C-alpha positions in Angstrom: -0.1 0.0 -0.3 2.9 2.5 0.0 2.5 3.9 3.7 0.1 5.4 6.1 -1.1 8.9 5.7 -2.6 9.1 9.3 -3.9 7.0 12.3 -7.5 7.7 13.7 -8.4 7.4 17.3 -11.9 7.6 17.7 -14.3 5.7 19.8 -14.2 5.5 24.0 -10.8 4.7 24.4 -9.3 6.8 21.4 -11.4 9.5 21.8 -10.9 9.9 25.7 -7.9 8.5 26.9 -4.9 10.9 26.3 -2.5 9.0 27.3 -2.9 5.6 25.7 -3.1 8.2 22.7 0.2 9.3 23.9 1.3 5.7 24.8 0.8 4.2 20.7 2.1 7.5 19.7 5.5 6.9 21.5 5.2 3.7 19.5 4.6 5.1 16.2 7.5 7.5 16.0 9.9 4.7 14.0 7.0 5.9 11.6 8.1 9.3 11.6 4.6 10.5 14.0 5.6 13.2 16.5 3.0 13.9 18.8 2.0 17.5 20.8 1.4 16.4 23.9 -0.1 20.3 24.0 -2.9 19.2 21.6 -3.3 15.5 23.2 -4.0 17.4 26.6 -6.7 19.4 24.4 -8.5 16.7 22.4 -11.2 14.9 24.9 -14.0 14.4 23.3 -13.3 16.9 20.1 -12.1 16.4 16.4 -8.8 17.8 15.7 -4.8 16.8 14.8 -2.5 15.5 17.9 0.3 15.7 15.9 3.0 18.4 15.1 2.8 19.9 12.0 5.9 18.2 10.7 5.1 15.3 11.5 5.6 12.6 8.8 2.6 10.1 9.8 -0.6 12.8 11.2 -2.2 11.6 14.2 -5.7 12.7 14.3 -8.9 12.3 17.2 -11.9 12.2 15.9 -15.3 11.1 17.9 -18.0 9.2 16.3 -21.0 10.5 15.1 -24.0 10.6 17.4 -27.1 8.2 16.4 -30.1 10.6 15.7 
Protein backbone atom coordinates (compact mmCIF):
# COMPACT_ATOMS: atom_id res chain seq x y z
CA UNK A 1 0.00 0.00 0.00
CA UNK A 2 2.98 2.32 0.27
CA UNK A 3 2.56 3.41 3.87
CA UNK A 4 -0.01 5.35 5.84
CA UNK A 5 -1.06 8.99 5.92
CA UNK A 6 -2.65 9.11 9.36
CA UNK A 7 -3.60 7.31 12.55
CA UNK A 8 -7.16 7.99 13.71
CA UNK A 9 -8.28 7.66 17.33
CA UNK A 10 -12.03 7.32 17.82
CA UNK A 11 -14.60 5.71 20.09
CA UNK A 12 -14.44 5.48 23.88
CA UNK A 13 -10.75 4.93 24.61
CA UNK A 14 -9.32 6.54 21.48
CA UNK A 15 -11.45 9.62 21.96
CA UNK A 16 -11.06 10.10 25.71
CA UNK A 17 -7.78 8.59 26.92
CA UNK A 18 -4.86 10.94 26.24
CA UNK A 19 -2.32 8.67 27.94
CA UNK A 20 -3.28 5.69 25.78
CA UNK A 21 -3.01 7.86 22.67
CA UNK A 22 0.38 9.08 23.87
CA UNK A 23 1.75 5.57 24.36
CA UNK A 24 0.51 4.46 20.97
CA UNK A 25 2.04 7.50 19.29
CA UNK A 26 5.37 6.88 21.07
CA UNK A 27 5.36 3.40 19.57
CA UNK A 28 4.89 4.89 16.11
CA UNK A 29 7.81 7.30 16.28
CA UNK A 30 9.73 4.95 13.97
CA UNK A 31 7.13 5.78 11.28
CA UNK A 32 7.65 9.51 11.69
CA UNK A 33 4.79 10.28 14.07
CA UNK A 34 5.56 13.18 16.40
CA UNK A 35 2.97 13.80 19.11
CA UNK A 36 2.13 17.36 20.14
CA UNK A 37 1.57 16.90 23.89
CA UNK A 38 -0.41 20.14 24.21
CA UNK A 39 -2.81 19.20 21.45
CA UNK A 40 -3.19 15.70 22.87
CA UNK A 41 -4.12 17.15 26.28
CA UNK A 42 -6.90 19.26 24.75
CA UNK A 43 -8.58 16.54 22.68
CA UNK A 44 -11.16 14.95 24.94
CA UNK A 45 -14.43 14.56 23.07
CA UNK A 46 -13.24 16.98 20.41
CA UNK A 47 -12.01 16.56 16.86
CA UNK A 48 -8.52 17.65 15.95
CA UNK A 49 -4.95 16.86 15.02
CA UNK A 50 -2.67 15.72 17.84
CA UNK A 51 0.53 15.28 15.84
CA UNK A 52 2.96 18.11 15.24
CA UNK A 53 2.73 20.11 12.03
CA UNK A 54 6.01 18.62 10.79
CA UNK A 55 5.11 15.01 11.61
CA UNK A 56 5.54 12.61 8.67
CA UNK A 57 2.64 10.49 9.98
CA UNK A 58 -0.34 12.48 11.22
CA UNK A 59 -2.52 11.56 14.20
CA UNK A 60 -6.09 12.74 14.66
CA UNK A 61 -8.85 12.36 17.24
CA UNK A 62 -12.24 12.08 15.54
CA UNK A 63 -15.26 11.36 17.76
CA UNK A 64 -17.77 8.93 16.22
CA UNK A 65 -20.98 10.30 14.76
CA UNK A 66 -23.87 10.12 17.17
CA UNK A 67 -26.98 8.37 15.90
CA UNK A 68 -30.33 10.11 16.05
